C-alpha positions as CSV (number, residue, x, y, z in Angstrom):
1,M,-0.1,0.2,-0.3
2,T,1.0,4.0,-0.8
3,V,0.3,6.7,0.1
4,T,-1.2,9.1,-2.6
5,E,-0.8,12.9,-2.9
6,Q,-4.2,13.3,-1.4
7,V,-5.2,11.2,1.6
8,S,-8.5,10.5,3.2
9,A,-10.6,8.3,5.5
10,P,-13.2,6.0,3.8
11,R,-16.5,7.6,3.1
12,R,-19.0,5.8,4.6
13,D,-22.5,7.3,4.6
14,A,-23.8,4.1,5.8
15,V,-21.8,0.8,7.6
16,P,-22.6,-2.6,6.2
17,P,-23.1,-5.4,8.7
18,L,-20.0,-7.9,9.9
19,V,-22.4,-10.5,8.5
20,P,-23.9,-9.9,4.9
21,P,-27.6,-10.7,4.4
22,G,-28.4,-13.9,3.3
23,D,-24.8,-15.4,4.6
24,D,-24.1,-18.5,7.1
25,A,-25.6,-17.7,10.4
26,G,-23.0,-19.3,11.8
27,R,-20.5,-16.9,10.7
28,R,-19.4,-14.2,13.9
29,A,-18.0,-10.5,14.1
30,P,-14.3,-10.7,14.6
31,P,-13.1,-10.4,18.2
32,A,-13.1,-6.7,19.5
33,S,-10.3,-5.2,20.5
34,P,-10.6,-4.6,24.1
35,T,-9.1,-1.0,23.6
36,L,-11.3,-0.2,20.8
37,A,-14.2,-1.5,22.8
38,R,-13.0,0.6,26.3
39,V,-12.2,3.5,24.3
40,L,-15.8,3.5,22.7
41,A,-17.9,2.8,25.6
42,G,-16.5,6.0,27.6
43,E,-16.9,8.4,24.1
44,L,-12.8,8.7,24.4
45,C,-12.4,8.6,21.0
46,S,-10.4,11.5,19.3
47,G,-10.8,10.2,15.5
48,C,-6.9,10.5,15.1
49,G,-7.3,7.5,12.9
50,L,-4.1,6.0,14.7
51,C,-5.9,2.5,15.2
52,A,-7.1,2.1,11.5
53,G,-3.7,2.9,10.8
54,V,-2.0,0.3,12.6
55,S,-4.6,-2.5,12.1
56,G,-3.6,-3.9,9.0
57,G,-7.3,-3.6,7.7
58,G,-9.0,-5.0,10.4
59,I,-10.1,-1.4,11.7
60,E,-11.8,1.6,9.3
61,L,-13.0,4.4,10.1
62,E,-16.8,6.1,9.9
63,T,-18.6,9.3,10.2
64,V,-21.5,9.3,13.2
65,A,-23.8,12.0,14.1
66,P,-23.4,14.4,14.6
67,G,-20.5,14.4,12.6
68,Y,-17.5,13.2,14.1
69,T,-14.9,10.3,13.0
70,R,-15.0,6.9,14.8
71,P,-13.4,3.6,14.4
72,R,-15.4,0.4,13.4
73,Q,-13.5,-3.1,13.6
74,I,-14.7,-5.3,10.7
75,A,-11.8,-8.1,11.0
76,P,-9.6,-9.3,13.5
77,I,-6.4,-7.5,14.8
78,D,-3.4,-9.5,15.9
79,A,-1.7,-9.1,19.1
80,A,1.0,-6.9,18.0
81,A,-1.4,-4.2,16.7
82,E,-3.7,-4.6,20.0
83,A,-0.8,-3.8,22.2
84,T,0.2,-0.9,19.5
85,I,-3.2,0.7,20.0
86,A,-3.3,-0.2,23.8
87,A,0.0,2.1,24.1
88,A,-0.6,4.9,21.6
89,C,-4.1,5.4,20.9
90,P,-4.8,9.1,23.0
91,G,-8.3,7.9,24.4
92,A,-6.7,5.3,26.3
93,K,-3.0,6.6,26.8
94,V,-1.7,10.5,26.5
95,A,1.9,11.0,26.2
96,P,3.3,12.4,29.5
97,W,5.0,16.0,29.6
98,V,8.5,15.3,30.1
99,G,11.3,17.4,31.1
100,P,15.0,17.2,32.4
101,Q,14.2,14.0,34.8
102,A,13.2,12.2,31.9
103,A,16.3,13.1,30.1
104,G,17.2,10.2,27.3
105,R,13.5,9.9,26.4
106,P,12.8,11.0,22.4
107,W,11.2,13.8,23.8
108,G,12.3,14.1,27.1
109,D,15.1,16.8,28.1
110,A,12.9,20.5,28.0
111,P,14.2,22.4,30.6
112,H,10.9,23.7,31.8
113,V,7.7,22.1,32.5
114,D,5.0,24.7,33.4
115,P,1.5,23.1,34.7
116,Y,-0.5,25.1,31.9
117,W,1.6,25.3,29.1
118,G,3.7,22.0,29.0
119,P,7.6,21.2,28.7
120,Y,9.5,24.2,26.7
121,H,12.9,25.1,26.0
122,S,11.8,28.5,24.7
123,C,8.5,30.5,24.7
124,E,8.1,33.1,21.6
125,T,6.1,35.5,19.8
126,G,6.3,36.1,16.1
127,H,5.3,35.8,12.6
128,A,6.7,35.1,9.3
129,T,8.3,37.6,7.3
130,D,7.1,36.9,3.7
131,P,3.4,38.4,3.8
132,E,1.9,36.1,2.0
133,V,2.4,33.9,4.6
134,R,1.8,35.8,7.1
135,F,-1.6,36.9,5.7
136,V,-3.1,33.4,4.9
137,G,-2.1,31.5,7.9
138,S,-4.8,31.4,11.3
139,S,-1.9,33.6,12.8
140,G,1.4,34.7,12.3
141,G,2.0,31.9,9.3
142,V,5.0,30.4,12.0
143,A,3.6,26.7,11.3
144,S,3.2,27.0,7.5
145,A,6.6,29.2,7.9
146,L,8.6,26.4,9.5
147,L,7.4,23.8,7.0
148,I,8.7,25.8,3.9
149,A,11.3,26.0,5.6
150,A,12.2,22.6,6.3
151,I,10.7,21.2,2.9
152,E,13.4,24.3,0.8
153,S,16.2,23.2,3.1
154,G,15.9,19.6,2.5
155,T,15.3,18.4,6.4
156,V,12.1,17.1,4.7
157,D,11.1,15.4,1.6
158,A,7.6,16.4,2.2
159,A,5.0,17.7,4.9
160,L,2.1,15.9,5.7
161,H,-1.1,18.1,6.7
162,L,-4.6,19.1,6.0
163,I,-6.5,20.3,3.4
164,A,-9.9,21.4,2.5
165,D,-11.6,18.1,1.0
166,P,-12.2,19.2,-2.3
167,D,-15.3,17.4,-2.7
168,R,-16.8,18.5,0.8
169,P,-14.9,21.8,1.4
170,T,-16.1,21.9,5.3
171,R,-14.5,18.8,5.7
172,N,-10.8,17.4,5.6
173,V,-8.4,15.0,3.9
174,L,-4.5,14.7,4.3
175,H,-2.4,15.6,1.7
176,W,1.3,15.4,1.3
177,S,2.9,18.8,0.2
178,T,6.6,19.4,-1.3
179,T,6.5,23.3,-2.5
180,R,5.3,26.5,-0.7
181,A,2.7,26.6,-2.7
182,Q,1.6,23.5,-1.7
183,V,1.7,24.3,2.0
184,L,0.0,27.8,1.4
185,A,-3.1,25.9,-0.2
186,G,-3.9,24.0,2.7
187,A,-3.2,27.0,5.4
188,G,-5.3,28.0,8.0
189,S,-7.4,26.3,10.7
190,R,-9.9,23.4,9.8
191,Y,-12.3,23.1,12.3
192,A,-13.7,19.6,11.6
193,A,-13.1,15.9,11.8
194,S,-9.5,14.8,10.9
195,S,-8.2,11.2,11.1
196,P,-4.4,12.7,10.1
197,L,-2.7,8.8,11.2
198,A,-5.5,6.5,9.4
199,Q,-2.8,6.0,7.4
200,I,0.5,6.0,9.2
201,D,2.0,3.0,8.6
202,A,1.6,3.3,4.6
203,A,3.2,7.0,5.3
204,L,5.8,5.4,7.2
205,A,6.5,2.7,4.5
206,S,6.8,5.3,1.8
207,G,10.6,6.0,3.1
208,R,9.9,9.8,2.8
209,R,11.4,11.8,5.5
210,F,8.3,14.0,6.6
211,A,6.9,16.9,8.9
212,F,3.8,16.4,10.3
213,V,1.4,19.0,11.7
214,G,-1.7,17.5,13.7
215,K,-3.6,18.1,16.7
216,P,-1.9,17.7,20.0
217,C,-3.5,14.2,20.1
218,D,-2.3,13.2,16.7
219,V,1.0,14.0,18.0
220,S,0.4,12.4,21.5
221,A,-0.4,9.5,19.2
222,L,2.9,9.7,17.4
223,R,5.0,9.9,20.4
224,Q,3.5,6.9,22.0
225,L,3.6,4.9,18.7
226,A,7.3,5.7,18.5
227,T,8.1,3.6,21.3
228,R,7.2,0.6,19.5
229,D,7.9,1.9,15.9
230,P,11.8,3.3,15.3
231,R,10.5,4.1,11.7
232,V,8.6,7.4,13.5
233,D,11.4,9.2,14.8
234,A,13.6,8.2,12.0
235,L,11.5,9.6,9.3
236,I,9.5,12.3,11.0
237,P,12.0,14.7,12.0
238,L,9.6,17.3,12.6
239,K,6.0,17.0,14.6
240,I,4.4,20.2,15.0
241,A,1.2,20.7,17.1
242,F,-1.6,23.8,17.3
243,F,-3.1,24.8,20.6
244,C,-6.6,23.1,20.1
245,G,-10.0,24.4,21.2
246,G,-11.5,20.8,20.5
247,I,-13.0,19.2,17.5
248,P,-16.5,20.1,16.5
249,S,-18.9,18.2,14.3
250,H,-19.6,18.1,10.8
251,A,-23.5,19.8,11.8
252,G,-21.3,22.6,13.3
253,S,-19.7,23.7,9.7
254,D,-23.2,23.1,8.2
255,R,-24.7,25.3,11.0
256,I,-22.3,28.1,10.0
257,V,-23.4,28.0,5.9
258,R,-27.2,28.1,6.8
259,A,-26.6,30.5,9.4
260,M,-24.9,32.7,5.7
261,G,-28.4,32.2,4.6
262,L,-26.6,29.1,1.5
263,D,-27.4,25.5,1.8
264,P,-24.3,23.4,2.8
265,A,-24.8,21.1,-0.4
266,G,-23.8,24.1,-2.9
267,V,-20.5,24.5,-1.1
268,A,-17.7,24.9,-3.4
269,R,-15.0,26.3,-1.3
270,F,-14.7,26.8,2.5
271,R,-12.4,28.4,4.4
272,Y,-12.9,28.1,8.7
273,R,-10.0,31.7,9.1
274,G,-7.2,32.7,7.5
275,H,-6.7,35.7,5.1
276,G,-6.1,38.0,8.0
277,W,-6.2,37.8,11.5
278,P,-8.2,36.1,13.1
279,G,-9.7,36.2,9.6
280,T,-13.5,35.0,8.7
281,A,-14.9,31.9,7.5
282,R,-16.2,31.9,4.4
283,A,-18.0,29.7,1.9
284,D,-18.1,30.4,-1.8
285,M,-21.0,28.4,-3.3
286,A,-20.8,26.6,-6.9
287,D,-23.2,29.5,-8.0
288,G,-20.9,32.2,-7.5
289,T,-22.2,33.5,-4.7
290,H,-20.4,33.8,-1.0
291,G,-21.0,34.4,2.7
292,E,-18.6,35.0,5.3
293,M,-18.8,35.2,9.5
294,S,-16.7,36.8,11.9
295,Y,-14.2,34.2,13.9
296,A,-16.3,35.4,17.2
297,D,-19.6,34.0,15.7
298,S,-18.2,31.1,13.6
299,W,-16.3,29.7,16.7
300,G,-18.0,31.3,19.9
301,G,-21.5,31.0,18.5
302,H,-21.6,27.7,16.4
303,L,-18.3,25.5,16.4
304,S,-17.5,25.7,20.0
305,K,-21.0,24.2,20.8
306,E,-20.0,21.1,18.8
307,V,-16.7,20.2,20.4
308,Q,-17.0,16.3,21.1
309,F,-16.6,14.6,24.8
310,R,-13.4,13.8,24.6
311,C,-11.7,17.3,23.9
312,K,-13.8,18.4,27.2
313,I,-11.6,16.1,29.5
314,C,-8.3,16.6,27.1
315,P,-5.5,17.0,29.6
316,D,-3.1,18.1,26.7
317,A,-4.7,20.7,24.1
318,I,-1.3,22.5,23.6
319,G,0.6,20.2,22.3
320,G,2.6,19.5,25.2
321,V,5.0,16.9,23.7
322,A,5.2,18.4,19.8
323,D,8.7,19.4,18.9
324,V,6.8,23.0,18.0
325,A,3.3,24.4,19.5
326,V,2.1,27.2,17.8
327,A,-1.2,29.4,18.7
328,D,-2.6,32.7,18.6
329,A,-0.8,35.0,20.1
330,W,-3.9,37.1,21.3
331,Y,-4.0,40.9,22.2
332,G,-6.3,41.2,25.4
333,D,-8.6,44.2,25.4
334,D,-9.1,46.2,28.3
335,A,-11.0,43.9,30.5
336,G,-8.1,41.1,30.1
337,Y,-9.9,39.3,27.3
338,P,-8.3,38.5,24.0
339,S,-9.4,40.6,21.5
340,F,-10.7,39.5,18.2
341,D,-10.3,42.7,16.1
342,E,-8.7,41.8,12.7
343,Q,-4.8,43.0,13.0
344,E,-1.7,41.5,11.5
345,G,-1.1,37.9,12.6
346,R,0.9,37.2,15.8
347,S,1.5,33.4,16.6
348,L,2.8,32.2,20.0
349,V,5.8,29.6,19.4
350,M,6.6,27.3,21.9
351,A,9.9,25.0,21.3
352,R,9.6,21.8,23.4
353,T,12.7,19.8,22.1
354,P,16.0,19.7,20.8
355,A,14.0,19.0,17.2
356,G,12.1,22.3,17.6
357,V,14.6,24.6,18.5
358,A,16.8,23.9,16.1
359,A,13.5,24.0,13.5
360,V,12.7,27.5,15.1
361,A,16.4,28.9,14.7
362,A,16.7,27.6,11.1
363,A,13.5,29.7,10.2
364,R,14.7,32.8,12.0
365,D,18.1,32.4,10.7
366,G,17.1,31.7,7.2
367,G,15.0,35.1,7.6
368,R,11.5,33.1,7.4
369,I,10.1,34.4,10.7
370,V,11.3,36.8,13.1
371,T,10.6,36.0,16.8
372,A,10.8,37.7,20.4
373,P,11.0,36.2,24.0
374,L,7.8,35.9,26.0
375,P,7.5,35.5,29.6
376,I,5.4,32.1,30.1
377,G,3.2,34.1,32.4
378,D,1.8,36.0,29.7
379,I,0.8,33.4,27.7
380,I,-2.6,32.9,30.5
381,R,-3.5,36.6,29.1
382,M,-3.5,35.3,25.4
383,Q,-5.2,31.9,26.1
384,P,-7.2,32.3,28.7
385,S,-9.5,29.8,27.9
386,Q,-6.9,27.1,27.6
387,A,-5.4,27.5,31.4
388,N,-9.3,27.2,32.7
389,R,-9.3,24.3,30.6
390,K,-6.1,22.8,32.0
391,R,-7.7,23.6,35.6
392,L,-11.0,21.7,35.2
393,I,-9.8,18.4,33.9
394,A,-9.4,17.0,37.2
395,P,-12.9,17.5,38.2
396,R,-14.0,16.1,34.8
397,L,-12.2,12.9,35.2
398,A,-13.3,12.7,38.8
399,A,-17.0,12.6,37.4
400,C,-16.0,9.9,34.8
401,A,-14.2,7.9,37.7
402,A,-17.1,8.2,39.9
403,L,-19.5,6.8,38.0
404,F,-17.6,4.2,36.7
405,R,-16.6,5.6,33.3
406,P,-13.6,4.3,31.2
407,R,-11.0,7.2,31.3
408,P,-7.6,7.9,29.6
409,D,-4.6,7.6,31.6
410,V,-2.9,10.6,31.9
411,S,-0.2,10.4,34.1
412,G,2.6,12.8,34.1
413,L,0.5,15.9,32.5
414,K,0.3,17.9,35.7
415,V,-3.4,17.9,36.1
416,Q,-3.4,17.5,39.4
417,D,-1.0,20.9,39.7
418,A,-3.5,23.0,37.7
419,F,-6.4,21.8,39.2
420,R,-4.9,23.5,42.5
421,L,-4.2,26.5,40.8
422,G,-8.0,27.0,40.2
423,R,-11.1,27.7,42.4
424,M,-12.6,25.0,44.4
425,G,-16.1,25.9,44.1
426,Y,-15.9,26.2,40.6
427,A,-14.0,22.7,40.3
428,F,-17.3,21.6,42.2
429,K,-19.6,22.9,39.5
430,Q,-17.6,21.3,36.7
431,F,-18.0,17.8,38.7
432,V,-21.5,18.0,39.3
433,G,-22.1,18.9,35.8
434,T,-19.9,16.5,34.2
435,A,-21.7,14.2,36.0
436,R,-25.2,15.4,35.1
437,R,-24.2,15.4,31.8
438,I,-23.1,11.3,31.4
439,I,-26.2,10.4,33.4
440,M,-28.3,12.5,31.1
441,G,-26.3,11.1,28.0
442,R,-25.6,14.9,26.9
443,R,-22.2,14.6,26.3
């Protein structure tokens, strides 16, 4: 199997039964993966696709209402694949943050580890020096600039990242980029389900050295996979993640289009953000008409209400095990809340590993980006929701435990340290609220 220029999860509107109608009634479905069964029972799946990517065809992906990607086992998987899934699935095990005490681990020698912002060598703000890269990207264009620099320097052969699905533009497919133009064609946030690891074995088998860009949970899965598959670190020298607010359903994207007064079925191109900072959501229709919506309305009014349950208990939404993590370096308004007024893009840039330090330095020395140091304590003014999210993971997980619900292993992620920095009364409300949602089935 090879990875083509564009890679996507199988498209399925309906899933056939394991035993087709009319087949021998004595045939049975394959034994279920214990890890997969537990993750699905607890609604812990992030949709990364890792299980499908290492299953040898035994697991496929499907879209389930209201528009999330989930695995489905269709054939037996061997013991080695099950062990890999158990070790690497971010619904079962989240890669721990590691600092100097864990030197020698593939990603484990950062000199600083913050309860909110994770391990880091350097913390900076910056932006791409190329005006087009800065404009097209969702913030300052640093992630795109790092990819372009890595490709054009020969550090990697290609970058593997998401682009809009040409056939269904509010959705995502995975793409190999080997040029600046291809990287820019896929630049900008993609607030929809994505499964960038669904064909990870094929990507590694291609022999290409490549940079990878994904959600924090995707990079977590890669880090854990690397403990079992040496090809990961040999062939992916640069792993980039972004601060993540959670994965909305496809229904959220459709709500945006309808709120523009348009029909989702007629969308020819769709942009969630970018082309400015923060940029607007924009739907271009096949008939030549278009609609736009502000970031505050598209994310705050629609997408944030559609985030899946796994994201609400995410202990590492800030890419703590990536080589480089990037985010919006929002400017605060007079009330101390990030301002979403249109401005020149600015990125938060955290180099977390020696590989990340080298990538940022190479891009800076090559004139691709400019950066300035940022005190770690200043991030909370740029990303207050991420700090608040991290404080609340402990009580939310406690609610799962109290109701005997499966939950991921979050050891080594400073969940309790972040909890102690919050307010006890608010944490109790989160415990009660999470328990109520679980009991009532409102995830």
